[in-house]
N, C-alpha and C positions, 0 to 999 in steps of 0.2 A: 487376221483376227483382231478385232474391238479390244480396248482395254477392259471394260464390263465383261465379255467374255473369258478374257484370262484370269479376272478375279473371280468368276463362278469357277473355273477349271481348276484354280487353286484352293477355294473354298470347298469343292468336292472332294479332292484328294486329301485335303488336311482331315474332314470328316472320315473317311475311309481309315485314315491312319490312327486316328483317335477311337473308332471301334476297333481296330486290330488292337492296340493298346490297352484296352480293357481287361484282355484275357492274359495278360502279361502275368509271370508269377516268379517266384523265387529261383527257378530254375534259371533264370538268366537269359541264355541264348538256345537254350536245348530245343524248344519248339522250332527254332528256325532250322538248326540243324536237321530235325524230324522232317520238316518240310522237303528240304532239299533231297532228303533220302529219298522220299516218295514221289519223285519228279518221274513224267512221263513225258516223252518225246512225241512231238508231232509231226508226222511225216506222209504227206498227201502228194500224189502225181496225177495228171490229168493230160493224155496226149489227144488232140482233137482234130480232125481235119474237117473243114465245112466248104461245100461248093454253093455258090448262090447265082442262078441265073433269073435275072431279073428284066422283063421288058422294058425299053427304053434307056437301057444303060449298055454302053457298046460291048463290055466285056463281062465276062464272068468271075466271079470273084473264086479264090482259090487261097483259102485261109488254113494255114498248118502251123499250130501253136501247141507249145509244150507249156504247162502251169506246174508249178511246183510249190506247195506251203511245207515249212519248214519252222517248228518251235519247239517250247517247251513249258510244260505244265506242272507246277508244284503242288505237294501236298499243302495243309493247312497250317500255318503257325499263328497263334490267337484267333483261331476262327478265321483265318485270310489264306487264300489261296492265290497267287501270282499267274498269269498266263501271259506269253510273248509268241507271235507268230507273224512270219516275214512271207510273203507273197512274190512270188517271180514270174512273169509270163513274157515267154521268148518265142516269136512268131520263126518259122523255120521255111515257111512258104508264106511270102507276103503279098501276093497278088490280091488285094483287096483294100478297101477305104476302112481303117481301123476308127476313124475320125478325126486323129490327128496325123495320120502320116501323109495326107494330101492327094491321095491317091483315089481322087474323085471319079475317075473314069469306069472303076470298079463298084458293084454293090457294096453296102455297109456291112461290115461285120464286127461288130463292137467288144472287140479283144485285142486291144494296143499293147504293145512293149510295156511292162509294168515293173516296177522294183519298189515296194514299200512295205510301210509295216501294215499289215491285215488287222492283228487284234494286240491289243497291249491293255492288258487289263486287270484290276484287283476285286476279287468277289469275297464279301465277309458276310459270315452268318452269325454274328455276335448277338443279335436281337433276336427273341424267340418267333420261331416260324417266319422269319424274314430273310431275305437274300437282297444284298447290296452290292451292285456291280457298278464299278467307276473307270472308265478310261474306253478304248477303242474297242466296240463289241459288236457281236451280231444278234439282232434282234430279229425274231420270227415273232407274228402275234395272228392268233387263230389261223386261218388258211393262206394267209401272206398276201389276201388282194390289197391289203391297205398299207402293210409293212412287214416288209421281208427283206431277206440277204441276197436276192436276185442271184441265186447261186448257179444256175443255168450257164452266168456269162464266168470267162476265167477269171477276171479280176471281182470278186464277191462285193456286195454293197454291205457297208459297215457304217456304226456310228460313234461318233464324239460323245459319250452320253453318262449319264447317271439314273440308274436303273432300281427300281426299288419292287420287290414282288414279295407279298405277305399273305401267306395262308392260316393266319391265326383262327381263324372260323372254319369249322369243318365244312368241305364242299365248295369254299367260298374263297377266289385267289382276288386281291387286288395288285394291279401291274400298271404302274406308273414311272413314267422315262421323262427326263428334260435331255436335251440333247441341242448341242449349238453348231454342230458340222455334220452332216451325211455325205461321206466318202462313195461317190458313185461309180458304177462301172467303167466311166470313160478314160479313168486313171488322173491321176494328179496333175496329167501334162496337158488336159483339156479344158479349154474355158468352162465347161458344163461338168468338169470332174468333182467339184466340192459346191455344195449348197449351203449357204452359211447362215444363221439366225437364230433367236430363242423360240424354240419348239417344245411341245407339249403333247404326249401320249398318253392318254388313260385307256386301261382296259379292265374292266369288273367281270368275273364269271362265276356264274354258280353251277354244278353238278347235280342234276337231278337224276332219277333212275331212267328217265325217258331221253336223258341227253343233257347237253351243256348250254347255259343260256349266258349270253354274251352281251354286254353293252360298253359301246367304247364313244371316245371323244378324242379327236386328234386335230390341235393347233398348229397348223404350219406356216409360220413368219418367216419368209426367205428375204436376205438382203439381195441388192442387184449382183449380178455377177461381174467380173472384172474384164471388161469387154469393152471395144471401141465402136463394135457394131449395136448399133441401139437394141435391134430386135433381139438379138442373142443376150444381150445386157438385161433385158428386161424377162426373161424366159423364166427365171427365178421368182421373180415378183408376181408372174402371171399363173404360178403353181402355187402360190400362197392361199392355203383353204381352211376354212372351220368345217370339219366333217362329225357328223354325229349317227350313231346307228346302233342297231342291234342283229345278233346273228344268234341261231338256234341250229345245233348238230347232234346228232345220235344214231343209234341201230339198236335193232330188233330181230329175235329171231323169228319167220313166218314159216314153221313146219321146216323142213331141210333147207331154207333159204334165208339167209342174211341179209336183213333190208337196211340199209344205212340213208339219212335223209338229212337234207341241210337247207337252210332258208335265212335270207339275210336282207335288212332294207337299211340303206342311209341316205341322210340329206346333206349336201353339201352348200355352201357360200363361199363367195370372196372372203379374203380375210386380210388382215394387216396392210401393207402398202400395195395389194394387188391393184392394177391399173383399170382390170376389167371388173365389171359388175356382173353377177349371174348366179343362178339358183335353180339347182338339178339334184336329182334323184335318182336312187342306185336299187335294183331290185336283181335278186337271186335265188334261184331254187333248183334243188337237185335232189336226183333218188338213184341210189346203187344198190342193185341186186346181184348177190354172189350165192352160187351154185358150187360146191366142189371148187375145182381148179377154174371155171368159168364166172365172170362178171360183166354186166352190162349195166350203163350209165347214160340216163337222160336228163338234161337241164336246161335252164334258159338264164341268159344273163343280159339285164337293161340298163346302159347308162346313159341317163338323160343328157340332151345337148339343148342349148336356149338359142342356139344359132351364133351364140359368142363365144361360149367355151362348152367344150364336153366335160362331163363330170370326170376328174381327174385322179388319178394314184400316182403320185411321181416317188413313192417310195416302196411300192409293189414289187414281189417277185413277179414281173409281167410276163415272162416265157409260160408261168402255167394257165394263164388263162386266154382266151381269145384265139388260139390256135399257135402250133409251133411255127409258123412262118412269120410270126412277130410284125404283122401288117398293122395292129391296133396298139401299139405301144402307147400312143397318143390318141385318145378318143376324139372322132372327129365332133366339129361346131353342133352339128345337128344330131350327136348322139349315136348309138348303134344297139341292135338288139341282136343277140347271138343265141340261137339255137343248136343244141349238138348233142350228140350220141357217141358213145363208146364202148367198145367190147375190147375185152382180156382174156386172154389165157394164160394160166400159169400153171407150169410143171416142175415138181421138186424131185433131186437127186436123177437127173436124165443125162446119162452118159457121164461125161467128167464134170458137167454142171451141178453146182448147189442150187439152182433156181434157173428156170428160163422163161421169160415172157414176153408174148407177143402183144402189141395192142392196136387197133385200129380205130380212129377216130375221124367223125364228120362233121363240118360247123356249116350253118347256113346263116350269113349275115345280111340285115337290113338296115340301111339309116333308118332312124323312129321318125324324123322332125322334116316334113316339107319335100320329102325326097324318097317316095316310096318305091320308085324304080330301080334307085341308087342302091349296091350292095355286092355280094360275093359268096364263094363258098371255100373251103377248104377241105381235103383229105389228108390226114396224117397217119404212119404207118410206121411203127418201132419193133424193133427185135433185142431184147436185153438179155445177156447172159453171166450171172457170178460164179466165178470160180475161185474161192477161199478169198483172198484179199483182194482179187481183181473183179472189176464189171466192164463189160464190152458192151456197146451199145452202136446198134445199126438203125440210123432214123432219116425218114423223108416225109417232106411236107408240100403239099403242092396247091398253091391260091390261085382262084381264078374269078378274074373281076367282072361284075354287072355294073360297069360305070363307078366303081369305087377304087381306088389306087390302080395297080398295075399286075398284070399276072407274075408270078413269083414260084420257083421252085429250089428247094433248099434240101441238101444232102449232108447227111452227117456219120463219120466213123470216131467212136471215140472210145481210150481206154482209160479205165480208173484204178488207180491203186491207194487202199488206205492202211497204214500202218495199223 
């Protein structure tokens, strides 16, 4: 990390401590004792088996992993709370390419062995209607299409950041973040595990009676990766982008049906020291209808590509979008048009389960530019059941190609425990 980044980190932490000190009083350490007395444990565990059968790779992947998150969160002393959380991922069936174990004869399952600090943060509320969070933290903005924690992967994505959220005006939220490192899902052992640089996230939203309107600007200026391979070293540079856009999302009752709607547009160009030159747009629209325990979704998502680079979202929760088979973690250079439909059924209090949800989703993909005959389709099926503190998931995805990528089938069995 550069000296300039270290200075900025020290300045941010000093500012947080000064904010905390504002509320100090004659009681001395009693607020601190009270905060420690209100501590809460963080205990989460996830057991997952993932099988991947991918055409063109000689062996199937069998990834069995156990993830634990253990930590503590205090109450507030001088309007400041402290949170510390460790994350540990241990494979027990490692016949897969974790991106760092060298097993390239298997398909990739990006869940490497991990032992690291997941979150370490101070959160201060001294300023009126304002929350300041300093340190390693989780950030999810809007629907997570541009910024998210990538919670599907065992090692989630976190940010070394200073974040300020102000709600001083009724229905209006200002959310501004500076971060100099994103801790990606590939773990610190991977060359691609850390993106560093001076990066800014700005998101302003206003809640109306019809829905929430958001405007955003994300400036990502990444440094080269520490790699002897030029293509790998430049990957972070090529993800340096300036993205500006807007989003609207809301819901309304229409007789016995609840109708939800969302639409988004963004424009993106190269930024910082990016070696590529591009100019791309993003379009998204979705409608959801819910009637009792049934819901249906239809949507379309278009990411432009100019033949040089496709519209890129390196900080997104990518598994939420464009299919569970994860074939589009990087947008093709000629862009992609994803049209999809989802149907879900949810039951409450069924047998021993608090909730039981069955979901089916279908995607149709077409390359946007100069390649009308390239594309593919995907079917996804999921059954999720919640019983007290345990959630279990059985999940399936099958991608079938039409001259774009390769046929891929994935199966997951998963158990989650949250204290």
